[in-house]
N, C-alpha and C positions, 0 to 999 in steps of 0.2 A: 826668917820671914821675908826679908828683902830679896834673898836669892829665889825663894819660891815665887814671889810676886813677879820678878823679872822673867822667870821661866814661863809663868802662865800668861803674862802680857805678850810674850813672844808668840803665843799660839793664836792670838787674835789677828784677824786680817788687818792689813796696813791702815785702811781708812778708820776702822773702829779703834785700833790702837792709838793712832794719832789724836783722835777726838777725845778718847778717855784720858790720855796723858794730859792734854790741855785742861780738861775738866778737873782732874785731880790736882793740877797745879794751881787751881783757883780761878780759872777763866770761866766766865759765864758761857752759856751756849751761844748767844749772839756774838760774843768776843771770839769764841772758838771758830764760829762760822766765818767771821771776817779773816782771821788768821789763815784758815784753810782755803779760803776763796769759795766757800760753799754757801748755799742759802741756809737759813736758820732751820728749816724742816729737816734737811739732810743731816746737819750737825746734831740736832736733837735726836734723830733716829739712831745715828751712829753712837752717840753717848749712851742712850738708853739700852740699846742692844749690846753694846760693848760691855757696859757694867753688868748686865745680866749674865753674859757669857763669863765674865771675870768671876762673879760670885759663884756660879755653877761649877766652874773648873777648880776654884779654890776649895769648894765644898767636897768635890770628888777626891781631893788630896788631903782631906781631913781637917781643913781649916774652915770652921763655921763660927759665926758670931755667937 
C-alpha cells in the first residue's frame, strides 16, 4: 500500500503534491498556505484537486474504499 501511494503521489504535479502531503500530515489548509507561501484559496484548491486526483488514480489501480 505504501509503495502504491508513493508511486501515485509522484504522478501529481509538484504544487498539488506538496499541498496534499502537508494536509495528510495533519496541517490545516491555512497552515499549509503559510508553509508554502500561498494564499488560502490557492492552498485549498491544490489540496482539493490533489486529493481528487489521488483518489481517482488509486481507484484506477484497484484501490477503492
